[in-house]
C-alpha positions as CSV (number, residue, x, y, z in Angstrom):
1,M,-3.0,-10.5,-5.5
2,D,-4.1,-11.9,-8.9
3,F,-2.1,-14.7,-10.5
4,E,-0.4,-12.5,-13.1
5,R,1.1,-10.2,-10.4
6,F,2.3,-13.3,-8.5
7,V,4.1,-14.5,-11.6
8,N,5.6,-11.1,-12.2
9,L,6.8,-11.0,-8.6
10,L,8.6,-14.3,-9.0
11,E,10.0,-13.5,-12.4
12,T,11.3,-10.0,-11.6
13,G,12.3,-10.5,-8.0
14,S,10.6,-7.2,-7.2
15,L,7.6,-5.5,-5.7
16,F,5.7,-2.9,-7.6
17,F,5.4,0.5,-5.9
18,S,2.4,2.4,-7.4
19,R,2.3,6.2,-7.6
20,V,-0.3,7.3,-5.0
21,D,-2.2,9.2,-7.6
22,N,-2.5,6.1,-9.6
23,L,-4.1,3.9,-6.9
24,G,-7.6,4.5,-8.3
25,D,-8.9,6.3,-5.2
26,Q,-9.6,10.0,-5.2
27,H,-9.0,10.2,-1.4
28,E,-5.5,8.7,-1.5
29,G,-2.9,11.1,-0.3
30,K,-5.3,13.9,0.4
31,V,-6.3,15.8,3.5
32,P,-10.0,15.7,4.4
33,K,-11.7,19.0,3.8
34,E,-12.9,19.2,7.4
35,T,-9.3,19.1,8.6
36,I,-8.3,21.8,6.1
37,E,-11.2,24.0,7.3
38,A,-10.2,23.4,11.0
39,W,-6.7,24.6,10.2
40,R,-8.0,27.7,8.4
41,A,-10.1,28.6,11.4
42,R,-7.0,28.2,13.7
43,I,-5.1,30.7,11.6
44,Q,-8.0,33.1,11.2
45,T,-8.6,33.2,15.0
46,G,-4.9,33.5,15.9
47,Q,-4.7,30.0,17.6
48,Y,-2.0,29.2,15.0
49,T,0.6,31.9,14.3
50,E,3.4,30.1,12.5
51,G,1.9,30.4,9.0
52,T,-0.7,32.3,7.0
53,L,-3.7,31.2,5.0
54,E,-1.6,31.5,1.9
55,D,1.0,29.2,3.4
56,L,-1.7,26.7,4.2
57,D,-3.1,26.8,0.7
58,R,0.3,26.3,-0.8
59,H,1.0,23.3,1.5
60,I,-2.3,21.7,0.8
61,N,-1.8,22.2,-3.0
62,F,1.6,20.5,-2.8
63,L,0.2,17.5,-0.8
64,H,-2.7,17.1,-3.2
65,N,-0.7,17.4,-6.4
66,E,3.2,17.0,-6.4
67,N,3.3,14.9,-3.3
68,R,0.8,12.4,-4.6
69,R,2.7,12.1,-7.9
70,I,6.2,11.6,-6.4
71,S,5.1,9.2,-3.6
72,M,4.9,5.5,-4.3
73,V,3.6,2.7,-2.1
74,N,3.3,-1.1,-1.9
75,C,0.4,-2.2,0.2
76,W,-0.2,-5.2,2.5
77,S,-2.9,-6.2,4.9
78,I,-1.9,-7.1,8.5
79,C,-5.2,-8.8,9.5
80,M,-4.7,-12.0,11.4
81,E,-7.5,-13.9,9.6
82,E,-8.4,-14.2,5.9
83,N,-10.5,-11.3,4.7
84,F,-13.3,-12.3,2.2
85,A,-13.7,-8.7,1.0
86,L,-10.0,-8.5,0.1
87,W,-10.3,-11.8,-1.9
88,K,-13.2,-10.4,-3.8
89,I,-11.4,-7.1,-4.6
90,Y,-7.9,-8.4,-5.5
91,S,-8.4,-12.0,-6.7
92,K,-9.7,-12.9,-10.2
93,N,-11.9,-16.0,-10.7
94,N,-10.3,-17.9,-7.7
95,L,-6.8,-17.9,-9.3
96,G,-5.4,-15.3,-6.9
97,V,-3.0,-15.9,-4.0
98,A,-2.1,-14.2,-0.8
99,I,1.5,-14.0,0.3
100,R,2.1,-14.3,4.1
101,T,5.2,-12.8,5.6
102,L,6.4,-11.4,8.9
103,V,6.9,-7.7,9.6
104,G,10.6,-8.3,10.3
105,N,11.0,-10.3,7.1
106,F,9.2,-7.6,5.2
107,K,11.6,-5.1,6.4
108,R,14.7,-7.2,5.6
109,C,13.5,-8.2,2.2
110,F,14.4,-4.7,1.0
111,D,18.1,-5.1,1.9
112,P,19.1,-5.6,-1.7
113,A,17.2,-2.4,-2.8
114,P,19.2,0.8,-3.2
115,E,16.0,2.9,-2.6
116,K,15.2,4.2,0.8
117,I,12.1,2.4,2.0
118,N,9.8,3.6,4.8
119,I,7.4,1.1,6.3
120,G,4.5,1.8,8.6
121,T,0.8,1.0,9.4
122,V,-2.0,3.1,8.1
123,N,-3.9,5.1,10.7
124,Y,-7.7,5.2,10.2
125,T,-9.5,8.3,11.4
126,K,-12.8,10.0,11.3
127,R,-13.3,12.5,8.4
128,D,-14.1,15.3,10.9
129,N,-11.0,14.7,13.1
130,K,-9.9,18.3,13.3
131,D,-6.7,17.6,15.4
132,L,-4.7,15.9,12.6
133,R,-1.2,17.3,12.1
134,I,-0.6,18.0,8.4
135,S,2.8,19.6,8.3
136,N,4.6,16.2,7.6
137,T,4.3,15.2,4.0
138,L,4.0,11.6,5.1
139,F,0.8,12.4,7.0
140,P,-1.6,11.9,4.0
141,I,0.2,8.8,2.9
142,F,-0.2,6.9,6.2
143,N,-3.6,8.3,7.2
144,K,-6.9,7.3,5.7
145,I,-10.7,7.8,6.3
146,E,-12.1,5.2,8.7
147,F,-14.3,3.5,6.1
148,Y,-11.1,1.9,4.8
149,H,-10.5,0.2,8.1
150,Y,-11.3,-3.2,6.7
151,E,-8.0,-3.1,4.9
152,T,-5.9,-3.1,8.1
153,E,-3.1,-1.8,5.9
154,L,0.7,-1.7,6.2
155,R,2.6,0.2,3.6
156,A,6.0,0.4,2.2
157,Y,6.8,3.8,0.9
158,T,9.4,5.5,-1.3
159,Q,9.7,8.8,-3.1
160,E,11.6,9.8,-6.2
161,Y,11.6,13.0,-8.2
162,D,13.6,15.3,-10.4
163,E,13.9,19.1,-10.3
164,G,10.8,20.9,-9.5
165,Y,9.2,17.8,-7.9
166,T,8.8,16.2,-11.4
167,P,8.0,12.5,-11.0
168,R,10.4,10.1,-12.5
169,Y,7.8,7.4,-13.3
170,D,4.4,7.5,-15.1
171,K,2.8,4.8,-13.0
172,G,5.3,3.6,-10.4
173,K,8.4,1.4,-10.2
174,H,9.6,-2.1,-9.3
175,V,11.8,-2.3,-6.2
176,R,14.1,-5.3,-5.9
177,V,13.5,-7.6,-2.9
178,D,14.9,-10.9,-1.5
179,L,12.0,-13.3,-2.3
180,K,13.3,-16.0,0.0
181,T,13.1,-13.6,2.9
182,L,9.8,-12.1,1.9
183,I,7.7,-15.2,1.2
184,T,6.8,-17.4,4.2
185,D,3.5,-19.0,3.0
186,V,1.3,-18.8,-0.1
187,R,-2.4,-19.1,0.5
188,L,-4.6,-20.0,-2.5
189,A,-7.9,-18.2,-3.1
190,P,-11.2,-19.7,-2.1
191,G,-12.2,-22.4,-4.6
192,A,-8.7,-22.9,-6.1
193,S,-8.3,-26.2,-7.9
194,N,-5.7,-28.9,-7.3
195,K,-4.4,-28.0,-10.7
196,H,-3.7,-24.4,-9.6
197,Y,-2.1,-25.8,-6.4
198,K,0.3,-27.8,-8.6
199,E,1.0,-24.8,-10.8
200,I,1.9,-22.6,-7.8
201,S,4.1,-25.4,-6.4
202,E,6.0,-25.6,-9.6
203,L,6.5,-21.9,-9.9
204,L,7.9,-21.7,-6.4
205,A,10.2,-24.6,-7.0
206,T,11.5,-23.0,-10.3
207,H,12.5,-19.9,-8.4
208,G,14.0,-21.7,-5.4
209,I,11.3,-20.5,-3.0
210,D,10.8,-22.9,-0.1
211,A,7.3,-21.8,1.1
212,K,4.2,-23.6,2.4
213,I,1.2,-23.6,0.1
214,L,-2.1,-23.4,2.0
215,H,-5.7,-23.8,0.8
216,S,-8.1,-21.0,1.8
217,S,-10.0,-21.6,5.0
218,I,-13.0,-19.8,3.4
219,V,-15.6,-22.2,1.9
220,D,-17.9,-20.4,-0.4
221,T,-19.3,-21.9,-3.6
222,S,-20.4,-18.6,-5.0
223,F,-16.9,-17.1,-5.0
């Protein structure tokens, strides 16, 4: 994450959950058209008899519209090694940081939160996988097209809405967490200066966080 988000995390004691339709990706929370066509064919040929084409269209419309607006996620990578592509995407000027935690700690860090939080890994699949089950509204939240596989993503998910599936938040919401449980290590972006190391150290100390600060293992002078 960039430095500003890291400071916000420490100051608010919360993680931001973005609405799925605000993630900046047109594919997020949607069912691939090949999967939709496969389900239409099953209904038309009588292979699936528990719903009509109209039922399918209504369900897809809900997934692609209301469900994306009321669903909110906080995203992490579970790759074992540093990912240069993710540094490039999410770190500005070499001032970013990567927080390391453990899955068990990640689950427990939400204990102070009143919201119901679901946590799961993202499944990456081929666009033309016609066997995907789409009845569960969580399906498009935790399934993505395979060209996103480099993210190796784990997501925390929550959902809030008012009558008529009206979303409560324009962009998303902050969810309270236990920072001492969440943060195990803080790794600095490639090329981070000693001054930045000191700044991160002072911030952690100010907020009572006893976590290791690690320099990036990636050496790249063009970063």
